[in-house]
C-alpha positions as CSV (number, residue, x, y, z in Angstrom):
1,M,-0.2,0.1,0.3
2,K,2.7,1.9,0.7
3,N,4.7,1.5,-2.2
4,K,0.8,2.7,-4.7
5,K,1.2,5.9,-2.2
6,N,4.5,6.8,-3.5
7,N,4.0,6.4,-7.0
8,A,0.8,8.3,-6.9
9,F,3.3,10.7,-5.6
10,L,5.6,10.8,-8.4
11,Y,2.9,10.3,-11.2
12,G,1.6,14.1,-9.7
13,L,4.7,15.3,-9.6
14,L,5.5,14.4,-13.4
15,A,2.0,15.7,-14.3
16,G,2.5,19.1,-12.9
17,L,6.0,19.5,-13.9
18,G,4.8,17.9,-17.8
19,L,2.6,20.7,-17.5
20,L,4.9,23.2,-16.7
21,I,7.0,22.3,-19.5
22,F,4.5,21.5,-22.3
23,Y,3.7,25.4,-21.7
24,L,7.3,26.4,-21.3
25,S,7.8,24.6,-24.8
26,V,4.5,26.2,-26.5
27,V,5.7,29.5,-25.7
28,S,9.5,28.9,-26.7
29,I,8.6,27.2,-30.0
30,F,6.6,30.6,-31.2
31,Q,8.3,33.3,-29.0
32,G,11.7,32.2,-27.9
33,I,13.1,30.6,-24.7
34,E,13.9,34.0,-23.1
35,F,10.2,35.2,-23.9
36,A,9.0,31.7,-22.4
37,F,10.8,32.7,-19.1
38,L,9.9,36.1,-18.7
39,N,6.4,35.1,-19.5
40,L,6.6,32.7,-16.6
41,R,8.2,34.8,-14.1
42,N,5.5,37.6,-14.7
43,L,2.6,35.1,-14.3
44,W,4.2,32.9,-11.7
45,Y,1.4,33.2,-9.3
46,L,-1.3,31.5,-11.8
47,I,1.1,29.1,-13.7
48,F,2.5,27.8,-10.4
49,P,-0.9,27.0,-8.6
50,L,-2.3,25.4,-12.3
51,T,0.5,23.1,-12.5
52,I,0.5,22.2,-8.7
53,G,-3.1,21.8,-8.5
54,F,-2.8,19.6,-12.1
55,G,-0.5,17.6,-10.2
56,I,-2.4,16.9,-7.4
57,Q,-5.4,15.6,-8.9
58,I,-3.1,13.4,-11.0
59,G,-1.4,12.3,-7.5
60,L,-4.6,11.9,-6.1
61,Y,-5.9,9.5,-8.9
62,F,-3.4,7.5,-8.8
63,S,-3.7,7.3,-5.2
64,I,-7.6,5.8,-5.3
65,K,-9.0,3.4,-7.1
66,H,-9.8,3.9,-10.9
67,T,-13.5,4.5,-11.2
68,A,-15.4,5.7,-14.3
69,Q,-17.1,8.7,-12.3
70,L,-13.2,9.7,-11.0
71,T,-11.7,9.4,-14.5
72,G,-14.5,11.7,-15.7
73,T,-13.6,14.2,-13.2
74,V,-9.9,14.3,-13.8
75,A,-10.3,14.2,-17.6
76,G,-12.5,16.9,-17.5
77,T,-10.5,19.2,-14.7
78,G,-7.2,18.1,-16.4
79,T,-8.6,19.0,-19.8
80,I,-9.8,22.7,-18.6
81,S,-6.0,23.0,-16.8
82,G,-4.6,21.7,-19.8
83,G,-6.7,24.4,-22.1
84,S,-5.9,27.2,-19.5
85,M,-2.2,26.5,-20.4
86,I,-3.1,26.7,-24.1
87,A,-5.4,29.4,-23.5
88,C,-2.6,31.5,-22.1
89,C,0.1,31.1,-24.4
90,S,-2.2,30.7,-27.6
91,H,-2.0,34.0,-28.5
92,F,1.3,33.8,-29.5
93,L,0.6,30.8,-31.9
94,L,-2.2,32.9,-33.3
95,Q,0.2,35.6,-33.8
96,I,2.3,34.2,-36.5
97,I,-0.7,33.6,-38.8
98,P,-1.6,36.5,-41.0
99,L,-5.4,36.4,-40.9
100,A,-8.1,38.8,-39.6
101,G,-10.1,36.4,-37.9
102,A,-6.8,35.1,-36.0
103,S,-5.3,38.4,-35.0
104,V,-8.6,39.3,-33.2
105,L,-8.7,35.8,-31.3
106,A,-5.1,36.3,-30.5
107,T,-6.1,39.9,-28.9
108,F,-9.2,38.3,-27.4
109,L,-6.9,35.6,-25.8
110,A,-4.4,38.0,-24.9
111,R,-6.7,40.3,-23.2
112,Y,-8.4,37.3,-21.0
113,Q,-5.3,35.0,-20.3
114,K,-5.2,35.6,-16.8
115,W,-8.9,34.9,-16.9
116,F,-8.4,31.8,-18.3
117,M,-5.9,30.7,-16.3
118,V,-8.1,31.7,-13.1
119,I,-10.8,29.1,-14.6
120,G,-8.2,26.5,-14.6
121,I,-7.5,27.5,-11.2
122,I,-10.8,26.7,-9.6
123,S,-11.4,24.0,-11.9
124,N,-8.6,22.3,-10.4
125,I,-9.7,22.9,-6.8
126,I,-13.2,21.7,-8.1
127,G,-11.4,18.3,-9.0
128,I,-9.2,17.8,-5.8
129,I,-12.2,18.6,-3.6
130,I,-14.3,16.1,-5.8
131,M,-11.5,13.4,-5.5
132,L,-10.6,14.1,-1.6
133,R,-14.6,13.0,-0.6
134,H,-14.2,10.4,-3.3
135,K,-11.5,9.3,-1.0
136,K,-12.8,9.6,2.1
137,K,-16.1,7.8,1.2
138,M,-13.8,4.8,0.4
139,K,-12.1,5.2,3.6
140,D,-15.2,4.9,5.3
141,G,-16.6,2.2,3.6
142,M,-13.5,0.2,4.5
143,K,-13.7,0.9,8.1
144,N,-17.5,0.2,8.3
145,G,-17.4,-2.7,5.9
């Protein structure tokens, strides 16, 4: 049982780092590595909670039984976390496309970038609460069963 929890921690840590690397990679490809780290420094208060929350969700997911309900929760909130990171940096991607519609979309994403990330953080918190409640129910069921 202890080994399972250690693996859950490792999976959570790797998932959080993976999301952070994904973010830095996307921004680096289109704007350069220096800009990626500058952006990380400017938005650290949103990026780190987002990646940490995602990592916690993945760790919790692997620390409890895999049920369809939790798979849906992780998929939904994890998708929102990843989507928030993409929305955060997608306006950089769209700036290279010389279409009027894409530039309008890029402007929209840049303007509301922080809100997308806040939504991702809130989604993480909701997902963590759902999984902690499920884990508690499982523990209570084992004590009573």
